[in-house]
N, C-alpha and C positions, 0 to 999 in steps of 0.2 A: 138243839138252837146253838150250842155255844159251837158244836163242831162246825154248823154253817156258816155261822160269822166268821171265823177263821179261815175256811174255804175261799169267803169273799175277799178278804183280806189280803190273802197269798194272791188270786187273782188281779186284784188293783196294783200289787207290786209289780207282777210279770208284766202286766199292760205298760206301767210306766218304765220298765226297763226296755223294752220292745221298743218302743217309741223312740227312747234315746238312741239306743243302736241304730235304728232305722235312720234317724237323723243324721249320724256321723257317717254311715256307709253313703248315702246320697250327698251329703257335703263332699265327700273326698272322690265321688263319681264326677260331680261338677267338678273340681279344683284337675282333675286327669285331663278332661275335656276342654278347658281353653286357657293357653298362656299370656302370662300379664304384655300388656304393653308398654313398654319400658324406653323413654325416653331419656338418653343419657347424653351429657357433654363429656367427652371424656378427655382429659387436657394432660393428663401424664400422672396426675394424682390416682389416688385410690377410688374408685367408681362409687358412685352415690347409690343407694339401696333402691332395689326394685321400686316402682310407682304402684300404686292400689289398681287394684285389679280393672280392666277398663272393657272387659267382654273378649268377646272371641277375635283372633287375628282374623284381617281380610282374607277372603278365600278360604275360610277355616270354618267347617260347621261346628254349632256348639254343642258339647257334648262328646264329641270326636275323639275316640282313644289311637294313640299313637301305636299301640302294639307292642311288639320287641321293639321300636326303634328307641334307641337311647336320644333323649334330649329332644330340644325342638331348635327350628333353622334360625330362631331369632337367637336363642343361648348361644349358640355358637357364631353367630354374627357380631354379638356384641361383646363376648368374649375376645373373638379375633381383633376386635378394634382396641379393646381393653389392652388385650397386649401390644400392638402395634404403639399405644400412646406410650407406654414404658419402655418399649423398645426391647422387648422379649421375642425376638424373633424367631426361636428356636419351639415357644410355645404356639406362635403363631403355624409354626409350619406343621406342627401336631395336626391341626385344624384343616389342614389344606388337603384334598384328592391329588395324590400325584404329583406333590409339589418338585419344581424344575430344580436341577442340580445347581447348587450355590445359592438357595432363595433367601438366606439369611444375607449374603454377601452383595445380591441385587440391591436389596433395601439401603444397606451402608452404601454402596458407591454410588447410588442414585443420590443420597445426601450430601455425599463428600463432592461429588461435581459439581454439584449447586450450590455448596456452601450454607446450607440449610436443614432445619429440623422441622419433624412434624409438631404443630403446638396444640392442635385442637381436631377432635374425630367427633360428628354428631351424627349417630345413627337415625334413619326415617325407621317406615312400616316396614314390616315382613309382609310381602306379597307370596300368597301362595300360585304358581303358577301351572302344577300341575301334583298329582298324587305323592310324588315324591322328589319334588323341584321347588323351589322357592329363591326371592331375590330380595336385596335390600339395598337401597338408594340411601348413600349418607355424604356428607359434607365433610370436607376437611381446611385445615389452613396450614400453610407453611410460613417459617419465619426464615427469611432469606437474609444472611449478610448484607448489609449494606443497603438494605431497601427500608423503605420508612415503616411501611405498614405489614401486612401479614399477607401473602399469595393464596387466595383461596382457591380450591377446585372441589368438583362432585362426581362422583363416581359409582360404582355398583358393585355389589358384593351378590354375586350368582350361587346356590350353594343346593346341594342334592342329596340325596341319602346314597351312601356308600356302606355296605356291610354293617348296616343295621345301626348308622350314625350318620348325623347331618355333617357335612363335609363344603368348604369352599372350594368351588371350582375357578382355581388362580389365574389368570393372565396379569401381564404388564399393564393392563389397562385399568387394574384397580390401584396402580401406583399413582398414574394420572391417566385421564379417559382417552387421551389422543396417544397414547403410546401403544406401539403394535411390537409384536416379538421380533428381536433384533433391533428394534429402536432404541435409542438412549436419549435423554436431556442432557446437553453440554451448558455450562456456563462459559461465555467467550469474554474475556478482560479486553477492554479497548483502553489503552492508554492516550491519554491524550496530551499534547507537547504545552508545555508552557507559554506558548504563542502559535496563533493562527495565523499562516502568513497569507497575504492579500499582494493584488498588483498594485502597481504604483496609484491608479486611480481608486484603490479602494475595494475593489471587486474581489469577488473568488477566481480561482485561476482555470482557465476553460477546460473543458473535459479531455482526457487522453492530451495533456499538455506536452508530455515529454522531460518535464523538468521535475518529475515526482522525485529521484533521488537527490535533487539539490533540495527539495522543501524539507525532505527527510532529514538531510543532514544539517540545517539550521533548525530543524526541532532538537536534535541532540545538542546545538551549541548555544544556543538561547540559555540564559539562566533560568534554572528553576525558581520558584517561589518558595520560601521557606517552609511552607506547608507539605512540600513535595509534591508531586505531580499529579492531578487529578485524573481518577480511574473511572472509566462507565463500562459496563458491560450489559451482554443480551443473556437471556436462556434459551437456547434453539433447541426446536422438535426435530430428531434427525431419524426418520424411519426410511424402512429400504424403499428404495424403489419412489421416494417422494421428494419435492424439494426441501429443502431445509426452512423453516419456518420459525419467527420469532412468536415465543410465547410471553416474554416478560423481556422489560429493557429498563435500565437505569443510565439515562444519560449524565454525561459528564460537565461540570460546569463548564461555559463557554470561555476558550481559551481566551488571552490576551492577543488583540490584533496587531500584526507587525507587517508596515507596508514595504514590498520590496521595490526594485526599481524597476522590475519587469512591468513591461506593458499589455494590457490584456488582449488587445488587437494583434499586435507583434508577435506575443507568441502563439496566438491561435494561427495567425499566418504561417509563421516557421513550424508548428507541428504539423499543420496539414501538407505543408509542401515536403515532406518527409513521408506522409503515409504510402505512398506507391510505391517507395524506393525500398530494393530486396536486399542491398549490402548496409552492414552496420554505417551509420552517417549521423552528421551533427550539423546543426546552425548555432551560431552564436551571431547575434546583433549589438550592436552597442551605439550608443547617441555618442556622437565624436565630438561634440563640444563639454562632456562632462566626464566620460568613462561610464557613463551607467548600462550596465547590461539589460538592455530592453525586451530581449528574449533569450532563452537557450533550450532548444531540441534536442535533445540528445539520444539516439538509438543505438551508441557504439558500446553502451554498457556503464551502470555506475556514474561516475559522474566523469569520463573518461574527455569531454570537450573541455575540461578544466585542467584536468591533471593526465592527461594522456600526450607526450610528446612523438610526434612523429617527422620524418623529412619532408619539408614545405616544398620542395621542388620549386619550381621558377616562382612561385610567389614571392620567395626570397630575393629574388632580383631587384624587389622594390629597394631592400636594403641597401645593396650593392650599386646601385643607380642613383641613389643617396649620396655614398661615398665618391661616385665618379662627379656627380653634380657640384658637391662640395672642394671638389678638386681642380675645378676649372671647365670640363664639361659641359654642356647644354642640351636641349633637347634636340636641336638642330645639329651639332655635331655629326660630321661623317666617320664612321665607324665599320670596320669591317665584318663581315656575317659569311664565313666561309662553311664549306660543309663539315671540315675536319680543322682542329688546331689542335698540332703537337707543340706542348709546353718543351722549352727549351731544357734539354737534357733529361727530361719528363715524360708523361705519356700523352697519348692524345686524346682528346675531348672530340664527339660527334654531336653534331645537330639533330634534332628530332628527324628521322626518316633520313638522314644525310642529305638534308636542303641545303643549297647553295644562294644565297641572295645578296652575294657580290658585296658592293659597298652602299650602306641604306646610312640613314639617320640613325641617331641613338635612340630617338623616339620608336622608328619604325623595327628597329632591334629588338627592343623589349616589347613591342605590338606581337610580334613574328615570334618571340621568345627564343632568340637566337642562343644557346649555350656557347657556341665559340666565340660570340664577340663577347661574354661576360667574361669568361674564362683568361681570355686574351687579356682582354682592359684590367682586369682585377689583377693579373700577373705582371702589367706593365707600368700600371698606374696607382695600385692600391696595395698599401702595407697590410701588411694583417696586422698591426696596432689599430690603422684605419677602421679596417673593417670590424674590429671588436668594439671601437667606440661608438662606432655608428649602428651596430647592433643593439647594444646598452642603450643607445638614444631612442630605439624604440621598444624596451623592455626587456630585452633578453637578459637573463641573469638576474632580474629584480625577483624582490620576495614580496609578493603580492598580498593584497588583504582584503579579499572581496569578500569575505562572511563565512566561506565554505571552503575555504583554503585555494588551491590551483597554483599552476605554472605557467609562465609565459614561454620562455624559451632557453634554447642554449647553445654553446656551440664551443669547442676548444680552440685556443690561439693557433692559427696555421702554421706549422713549422716547417714548412717548403712549400715552393711553388706548385706542387701537386694539391697538395691540400689546399691551399690558397684558391685555387682553380675551383676544385672540387666544391667548396664551400661557397662561392660565388654565387651558384645556379641553384643551392638549397639543397645538396647533396652532402657527402663528407661526412661532417661531424655534426653539422645544423639539425637541431630539433627545434620541433613547436608546439604549441597546443592550439586547438583552432581558437579559444579565447585569445591567445596570443596575436595570430592572424588577423583579429577582426580588430583588436587594437591598432596594429600597423596601420589598417587601412583608412581608421579612423583618424590616424596622426597624419596622413596626407591631406585627409579633407577640414579637419581642425586648424593645421598649424602648429599643432601641438600633441606630444603623447602624453592621454592620461589615464592613470593607471584605473583597470576595470574594477569593478565592485557592484555586489546582488544586493547591497543594502546601504542605506545613508554611511556616509564614510565615517563617522563618527560611531555607528555602531557598529559595522563593520571591522573597526581597529580593536573597539573595545572586546568584539569576540574573539579576535585573531591574536589578540596580546602583543600585537605591535603594530605601528604606524605604517601607512601606506610610504610606497615611493613617492619622493617628487615627482610633479608633473614636469615633463621635458620639452621647451619651445623649440622648434626647427627652424633652420635657416631659411629666410622668405625665399630665397632663390633658389633655394632647394626644395621647397614646397611646392613652389610654382612648377617647379621642371616635372617633379613626380606627378603632378594633376594632370600635365599634358602627356606624360606617356601612360599614365592609367587610363584618360580619354581615349587615347588611340586604340586600345586592347579591345575596346567594344564596337570602334566604327572603323577600323580599318586591318584590325589582328586577329587573334586565335578565338575571340568571342564576339566577332560581327557576324550578321545574319543570324544572330539567336534570336529566341522569344522573350531576349531583356526587354523591359521598357526603356523608353527614351530618357536620357538624362544619366544613366549607371557609367559609372567607369569602375574597372578594374583589373585584374590579373589572374590570368588561369596556371595554374600548376600541374604537373605529373610527374608525381617521385617513387623514385624505385625502393623496393621495401628490401631491406639489406637480409631479410630472413628468408626471402628467397621466393615470398609471394606473389602476386599479381600487384600491378603499381596504383600508388594511392592518388587519388583525384582532388583537386583543391579548385576553388573560387574564392577570392576574395575582392572586394568592392565598396562602393559606397553608391548612395543616392541621397542629395540632401544631406541632412544631419544625421542619415542612420549608415553606419557601416555594419559592416559583417562579414562572414568567413563561411564559408560551406565544405566542410570535408566530407569524402564519401571513402571508406578505408576497402583498399583492394578493389577500387571501382574503376580504375583506366585510367584515362585521358580528363584534365580537368573540362575540357571543353564537351565532352560526349557525357561524362558522369555528374559535374557538379553545375556547370552553368543552368542546365536545367533546371534543376532544383531554386537556384537561385532566382529563376526567373518566375517559376511557381510563387515563393514568398513573394518577390517585391512586386507581382502583378495583384497580389490578394490584399495588399497596403491601400 
């Protein structure tokens, strides 16, 4: 009996042991078949421990065994994001199947280019897309320098079994979902001037206004605020064979508005008048009564309409005519206009196309642009000092304060009759800017030469650091004579029969280029209170090249 009892006790013990072992085996089998559903917010710190078991991964059968495959897709994805959050790019690289060359540098360069860093990565669920493939959606956020919040993004990690372990199938889209191979994300800083420049009426400048170099120069000259220049920026996506696209933008604070003297409609008319012109050209329009620049359309390059000086040709006869009128001649005085004039003991001056007009009035000689008339009269009646004096009255040699710099004109004091004759019709040493010749025409219209400016006088002087030259009133008799002469040019002279509107007075000019290029073309004039100068570099004759531009400009007003 005792033996039987002992056997029964041993049987009970064995049953208990077998039951316990069986339970452990089943538990281990269950753990091998279901991966934990972990939802982590990875923020650069040590990741939190896995969440409690929530059942099988979607797409995975309960009890499924991975066989010889090392780890799970979720473990690879979570580790990849954790390494990314801590900036361990080398560890990330180990988890990537066939990582590209410079894998770590790509991540660093993207962050540097954007002035950004990843501050949050949040995994999603792992979804099996095949027996050995899976994917996980995740979200992230970057902190971008100068941006108030975070820049959020969402992308996908695609995974596959490679060499018996789960690997990330990496593409640039992991870093940003819209980024293609060969593409880049670029941060473009946009510096904003301390001032935003408007027209006189307070409007934005018209589109393609050809005054952009002048506005840019004003932006560098307006004093900056104590806090420095405001900077805005954009982040652009630049993929091959695609138009750049802005993904994020930080606009700078609106700049302080500064009104210029430019008139919106006048500026638009000047710009459109230059549109069809093939050669470098410029138009400057000035309010005759004030000297305010109403328009500057410059296709010469840079700010050449203000700073570039060229021989003004026959337009300078306006200055010489002022000296003759001040010396006793009048518009009706009879003067010679031969085909050629030989200076005593000097050179011979030719008329354009050797035309001989015989004896004419001073008005006709000016209207027909007789070189021989002005050369002969200058040698006989005008001294070198008198010509210099009259040029100065029209701004030549003045130090302008336009707000963006610029020059009027210059000439050397003629040392002999040859030099005096050449200067008298705008050749020799005479040079002038388009701005200068517009102000010459303005002086004839108003009776006073006013220094031209692009900003209110006090603002322009403060920017330039010096005062504007004083306005110069002209002799009433001289002004009346000059108006008669300029009026004849468009009614019976070199600009007659053109498309100019009625009421325009002016002067054509054709100037030799001393560097050997084709002649320069000029036309200066006024209509009402608006004076102007048109200059076409290497354009040929003023009649053929400059007058049509002036006609388009004036007819648009």
